[in-house]
N, C-alpha and C positions, 0 to 999 in steps of 0.2 A: 598764557595768554588770559586777556580780559573778560574772555567767554565765563570760564572757569571760575571764575572771584564771582563776577557777576550773579552765577549759580548759587554759590556757595552762600553768600551773603543774602539773597532771596530765600533761600531755604532756612540759614538761621533766621530770617524772619518770618519765616512761616507762611510768605507769600506763594500763589498760585506765578502760576508763569501769565496768565491770562490777568491779574490784578498789578502785575507790576506791569505789564504792556497798558494797560488802562492808565496808571498810575504816571506814567513816564510819556504817555503818550505818544508812542512807537507803536507798530503792530505787532502783532503777537507775533508771526511768522516771524519775522525779523529779529525779536527776543530769541524767539525759538535757537535760530538761524547762529545767531551772535554766543547763546550759550553751548552749543554744539561745535563752537571752531569751525563752521561754514563759511563764515562771514568774518573777518580775523580783524578789519580795520573800519571801526566805528570811527563817524565822524568826532568833530570835539562836541558838535551840539546834541548826540548820542551820547557821548559820556556823561555829560553835564545833566542832560535828562535823567539817564540812569541813577547817577549820585544824588541828584534830588529825589528822585521817590524813595533811592533806598536809606535816603537821610543819613549820607556818607561824603567827604571828600573826593571828587576826583581820583586822589593819588591812590587812595584805599582801594578802588575799583581796580588801576593798575596796580596794585601790589609791591606800591613803593612801601619803604622802608624809611620810617622817619628819624631821623637822628644827627646827631650835633656830629660836625665831622671837626677831627683834631685840626691845629693851624701846621702840621705839618707835611714833610715834602711825601713820604709815607702811606698816606691816605690818597694823593695826586696820583700816583705811580700804581698803587694797587687796582686803582677805578681803570686807568688807561690798560692796565694790564685782563682786567677783566674785561673789557669792551673790542680786545684783538680779539678776545677767542668765541666772540659772537659770529651765529651767522648769516646770512642776508635777509633773513626774515627777521632773526632779534634785531639787527641794526636797523631794518624799517620801523619796528617799534619801536625802538627807542629815539628814533628820530621824530616818529608821530607823537611818543609822549612829552619830549622836548617843545614841541612845536604846542600841546596842550599847556605847558609849564610859561611857556612866553606871554603865550593867550592869557592864561589865568590869570598871571602876576600883576596883571590890573583891576582883577576883583577881588583878589584874594591875595595877601601878600605872605613870600614861602613862609615867615615868621608864625604869621599865624595858622599854620598846620597843627598843631599841636592841638590847639583848642578846638578842631571842627573832626577830629577822629574820635 
C-alpha cells in the first residue's frame, strides 16, 4: 500500500510526520492515517503533493518498478496472469494507479520516468 511506501521514504529522508505534512500541505492527521493504512485511497492530488514534497515521482510512491518490457507475448500473458490473482482491494488500487498514469501522462511522459527517480 502507498502508506507504507510514503513512511519508508519519509524515514529515509529523515523527515518527521509534521515536516512532511507541512511540505505537502496536507493535514498531519491525514498523513498519519495514510501511513498506517487507515486511509488507503488518496486522491491523485495528494499523491502528487507527497511525491513533490519527497522529491520523487508519483510512481515511486506507488511502488512501481520501472523496467523495459520486452516485445514478446510472454510479458503480456504474465501480466494478465498476475492481474487474475489480485483481490478486490488490489484491483481497486490498480485501477486507481492506472488513473494516475493516464492523468499524469499529459504532464510527464512515461519515457521520462527513469530521469525522475
